[in-house]
Each structure stands twice: as C-alpha cells, then as structure tokens.
C-alpha positions in Angstrom: -90.6 141.7 -19.9 -89.9 138.2 -21.2 -86.7 139.4 -22.9 -85.5 141.1 -19.7 -86.2 138.0 -17.6 -84.4 135.7 -20.1 -81.4 137.7 -21.3 -80.6 139.8 -18.3 -79.1 138.8 -15.0 -79.1 139.8 -11.3 -81.2 142.7 -10.2 -82.2 143.6 -13.7 -83.7 140.2 -14.4 -85.5 140.3 -11.0 -87.0 143.6 -12.0 -88.5 142.2 -15.2 -92.1 142.8 -14.1 -91.5 146.4 -13.0 -89.6 147.2 -16.2 -92.4 145.7 -18.2 -95.0 147.7 -16.4 -92.9 150.9 -16.7 -92.4 150.3 -20.4 -96.0 149.5 -21.1 -97.1 152.6 -19.1 -94.8 154.9 -21.1 -96.1 153.5 -24.4 -99.8 153.8 -23.2 -99.1 157.4 -22.0 -97.7 158.3 -25.4 -100.8 156.8 -27.1 -103.2 158.8 -24.8 -104.5 155.8 -23.0 -103.7 157.0 -19.5 -106.3 159.1 -17.6 -104.3 161.4 -15.3 -107.4 163.2 -13.9 -107.7 160.5 -11.2 -104.3 161.7 -9.8 -105.3 165.4 -9.8 -108.7 164.7 -8.1 -107.3 162.4 -5.4 -106.6 163.9 -2.0 -103.1 164.4 -0.7 -103.7 162.7 2.7 -106.3 160.1 3.7 -106.8 157.2 6.1 -109.2 154.5 7.2 -112.4 155.2 9.0 -112.9 152.5 11.7 -116.4 151.2 12.0 -117.8 153.8 9.6 -121.1 151.9 9.3 -121.2 150.6 12.8 -120.9 147.0 14.0 -123.9 144.6 13.6 -124.2 140.9 13.1 -126.6 139.2 10.7 -127.1 135.5 10.5 -127.7 135.5 6.8 -124.7 137.6 6.1 -122.5 135.4 8.4 -123.7 132.3 6.4 -123.1 133.9 3.1 -119.6 135.1 4.0 -118.7 131.7 5.4 -119.6 130.1 2.1 -117.5 132.7 0.3 -114.6 132.1 2.5 -114.6 128.4 1.7 -113.8 129.5 -1.8 -111.1 131.8 -0.4 -109.6 129.0 1.7 -109.5 126.7 -1.4 -107.7 129.3 -3.5 -105.3 130.3 -0.7 -104.4 126.7 -0.1 -103.5 126.2 -3.8 -101.5 129.5 -3.7 -99.5 128.4 -0.7 -98.7 125.0 -2.2 -97.7 126.5 -5.5 -95.6 129.1 -3.8 -93.8 126.5 -1.8 -93.2 124.5 -5.0 -91.7 127.6 -6.6 -89.5 128.2 -3.6 -88.4 124.5 -3.5 -89.7 124.4 0.1 -91.7 121.6 1.8 -95.0 122.7 3.2 -97.1 120.9 5.8 -100.5 121.3 7.5 -99.2 123.6 10.2 -97.8 126.0 7.5 -101.2 126.0 5.8 -103.0 126.7 9.1 -100.7 129.7 9.8 -101.2 131.1 6.3 -105.0 130.7 6.5 -105.0 132.2 10.0 -103.1 135.2 8.7 -105.7 135.7 6.0 -108.5 135.5 8.5 -106.9 138.0 10.9 -106.2 140.4 8.1 -109.8 140.3 6.9 -111.0 140.8 10.5 -108.8 143.9 10.9 -109.8 145.1 7.4 -113.5 145.0 8.4 -112.8 147.0 11.6 -111.2 149.6 9.4 -114.1 149.7 6.9 -112.2 148.0 4.2 -112.9 145.0 2.0 -112.0 141.4 3.2 -108.7 140.1 2.1 -107.7 137.1 -0.1 -104.4 135.7 -1.3 -103.4 137.1 -4.6 -102.6 134.3 -7.0 -100.5 136.5 -9.3 -97.9 136.7 -6.6 -97.1 133.1 -7.2 -96.3 133.9 -10.8 -94.2 136.9 -9.8 -92.0 134.6 -7.6 -91.7 132.2 -10.5 -90.6 134.9 -13.0 -88.3 137.0 -10.8 -87.0 134.2 -8.5 -87.4 136.6 -5.6 -89.2 135.2 -2.5 -87.6 137.3 0.3 -89.8 138.2 3.2 -88.1 141.6 3.3 -89.3 142.3 -0.2 -92.8 141.3 0.9 -92.6 143.6 3.9 -91.4 146.5 1.8 -94.2 146.0 -0.6 -96.7 146.0 2.3 -95.2 149.3 3.4 -95.8 150.7 -0.1 -99.5 149.6 0.2 -99.8 151.4 3.6 -98.3 154.5 2.0 -100.8 154.2 -0.8 -103.6 154.1 1.8 -102.3 157.2 3.7 -101.5 159.2 0.6 -104.3 158.7 -2.1 -102.4 160.5 -4.8 -99.7 157.7 -4.6 -102.4 155.1 -4.9 -104.0 156.9 -7.8 -100.8 156.4 -9.9 -101.4 152.7 -9.7 -105.0 153.1 -10.6 -104.1 154.9 -13.8 -102.2 151.9 -15.3 -104.3 150.9 -18.3 -105.9 147.4 -18.3 -104.0 146.3 -21.5 -100.7 146.9 -19.6 -101.9 145.0 -16.6 -103.2 142.3 -18.8 -99.9 141.9 -20.6 -98.1 141.3 -17.3 -100.9 139.2 -15.9 -100.8 137.0 -19.0 -97.4 135.7 -18.1 -98.0 135.5 -14.3 -101.2 133.4 -14.7 -99.2 131.1 -17.0 -96.6 130.7 -14.3 -99.3 129.7 -11.8 -100.5 126.9 -14.2 -96.9 125.8 -14.7 -96.4 125.5 -10.9 -99.5 123.4 -10.7 -98.3 121.1 -13.5 -95.0 120.7 -11.7 -96.9 119.6 -8.6 -98.9 117.0 -10.6 -95.7 115.6 -12.2 -94.5 114.6 -8.7 -97.6 112.4 -8.1 -97.6 108.8 -9.1 -99.1 108.2 -12.6 -101.7 105.7 -11.5 -105.3 105.2 -12.8 -106.7 106.4 -9.4 -104.7 109.6 -9.5 -105.6 110.2 -13.1 -109.3 109.9 -12.2 -109.0 112.3 -9.3 -107.2 114.9 -11.3 -109.3 114.6 -14.5 -112.7 114.6 -12.8 -111.8 117.4 -10.4 -110.4 119.6 -13.2 -113.3 118.9 -15.5 -115.8 119.7 -12.8 -114.1 123.1 -12.1 -114.0 123.9 -15.8 -117.6 122.8 -16.4 -119.2 125.3 -14.0 -116.8 128.0 -15.1 -117.6 127.8 -18.9 -121.2 126.6 -18.6 -122.8 128.2 -15.5 -126.2 127.0 -16.6 -125.3 123.6 -15.3 -126.3 124.9 -11.8 -129.5 126.6 -12.8 -131.7 123.9 -11.3 -129.8 123.8 -8.0 -131.1 125.7 -5.0 -130.1 129.3 -5.0 -127.7 129.1 -2.1 -126.0 125.9 -3.4 -125.7 127.4 -6.9 -124.0 130.5 -5.5 -121.7 128.2 -3.5 -120.7 126.1 -6.5 -120.5 128.8 -9.2 -116.7 129.1 -8.6 -114.7 126.6 -10.5 -112.1 126.6 -7.7 -114.7 125.5 -5.1 -116.3 122.9 -7.2 -113.0 121.4 -8.5 -111.6 121.4 -5.0 -114.6 119.7 -3.4 -114.8 117.0 -6.1 -111.1 116.4 -5.9 -111.0 116.1 -2.1 -114.1 113.8 -2.1 -112.6 111.5 -4.7 -109.3 111.4 -3.0 -110.9 110.4 0.3 -113.4 107.8 -1.0 -111.7 106.1 -4.0 -109.8 103.0 -3.1 -106.1 103.6 -2.7 -103.7 102.4 -5.3 -101.6 99.4 -4.4 -98.0 99.9 -3.4 -96.9 97.8 -6.4 -98.8 100.0 -8.8 -97.4 103.2 -7.3 -93.9 101.8 -7.4 -94.2 100.8 -11.0 -95.6 104.3 -11.9 -92.7 106.0 -10.1 -90.2 103.7 -11.9 -91.8 104.4 -15.3 -91.7 108.1 -14.6 -88.0 108.0 -13.7 -87.2 106.0 -16.8 -89.0 108.6 -19.0 -87.1 111.4 -17.3 -83.8 109.6 -17.8 -84.6 109.0 -21.4 -85.5 112.7 -22.0 -82.3 113.8 -20.3 -80.3 111.5 -22.5 -82.0 112.8 -25.6 -81.3 116.4 -24.6 -77.7 115.6 -24.0 -77.4 114.0 -27.4 -79.0 117.0 -29.0 -76.5 119.3 -27.3 -73.6 117.2 -28.4 -74.9 117.1 -32.0 -75.2 120.9 -31.9 -71.7 121.3 -30.6 -70.3 119.0 -33.3 -72.3 121.0 -36.0 -70.9 124.3 -34.7 -67.4 122.9 -34.7 -67.7 121.7 -38.3 -69.1 125.1 -39.4 -66.2 126.9 -37.7 -63.7 124.6 -39.4 -65.3 125.1 -42.8 -65.3 128.9 -42.2 -61.6 128.8 -41.3 -60.8 126.8 -44.4 
C-alpha cells in the first residue's frame, strides 16, 4: 500500500488503500485465514426493522447516553479539524455545528431503524491524507455502498470476512496519518510556555487514564465511566486550561512566531544545500563514469 501511494500516480495512487486491502485479502485467502461461511449463511435480501423493540424513554439511559455523546462530540470535533487541515480548508464554529448536527440527526434516524448510534470514523481522516481524495461525490458513493450492504447482507458479509491482520495493516498507516494531522495543527500554534503547558498537561491526562485506568478507581462510578476515555479527559483538561490560564503576551507570541519562521527558513536552506550537494555528487559520478 505504501509503495503504491509513493511510486504510483493518479487514480492508482488514490486507490492505494483498496489495492492494499485486495492484496492482503488474496494473501490471507491463500493462507486459509478467510472464513467464507459467513457469506454462505447470510441472507440475500434484508432491511431495517423500525422500532423493533418499541419506543420508551428512561432517565438513567438518557443521562448515560448524554455522557457518552460528550465523548463522541470531542472525538468528532478533532476529526473535523484534522480533516479540514488535510484538505487545507479553514473551519469555523458554524462548520463544527453543522457536522455535529449531522452526527446527531444520523444517530436519531439510526435509533428509529433499530440500529446502533453513529460516530465519526477517525480512520477516514487518514484515508484522505493517504489518497488525497476528499470529494463529496466519493463520500456519497461510499454511502450508497453502505446502503446496498444493509439491503443485501451477502454483500456486507464480504466485508466482514476480511481478516483482522489485513485491516490492522491498513489501519496502522491511517492512525499514523491522524497523529500526523494533529502534529501539523500543533505546529501552527505559537511555541509559548502557556501553549506548551496546555498541550503537555492535556496530552498527559488523556494518556494517563488510557494506560492506567486504575487512576479512576476511587472516583464515583458515573464519573469514572465518564472519564475512562482518554479523549474525553484530555479534551476537558485542555479546554479548562485554555480558558483559565493567563493569556500569553503579544510580544511573547510574536517572538515565538518569529523564532518558528527562522527555524523553518533554516531547515529549508539546509534541505536546499543537501539537494545541491547530491546533484554535484551525481554529476561528478557521471563524469567519472564517462571517463
């Protein structure tokens, strides 16, 4: 997949993930890792069953799902911002509101059709970064395929038979692209002591509850369930620090921006020198070869 993305061009490069999945699926099939029984047992035609279990409202369930959706909102907001960064597009509060409203309406419709609630899929950010394709028409066509998979279970069963190692190999790169998009966003922020504290403490808080869940064992049960997600904890800590820490002075921010620009110019100059040295070396080797 990486080789296709780097060495190929046009539609072939944009299809790197599909080619990687197909290649991995064929290899897994030859090694006997694919269970085709799921395809044979799946029905030919299916469909949703609206309100299969009726429609009731429970206060405890509403509170629990509301807490869960705070996590979903935090993750979706990060996905939208990273996606806008990959697409070199500016995003504002109105765009975020529309995106979150779309998630909410989709989950509402899904519950009416007896389906699971929806959440933004972070790997899609990595797909855009790898393929360079961010067309809405492609997204609409993919949505059409998902609808077909819901109406024709045998088609959906083909996707289910993809072995986890194959999916893991593709996801390995996509998750890395998500982290890369986040790093690019951080680079644009002024390198001040205040921003460093906000980023470091927020990141450390999210990682802490992820790698050591026992940190929350003495918290009330509801609060522990709410904070068990590193995304939620990191987001809350970061937002609170950003709101309550004293703002950096304009002079400090200006000096940080100037220092960043100077470092970028220096790195560009060094890269140009390396390219020039490589060209000189290749020319000398060619001359020696001709002699």
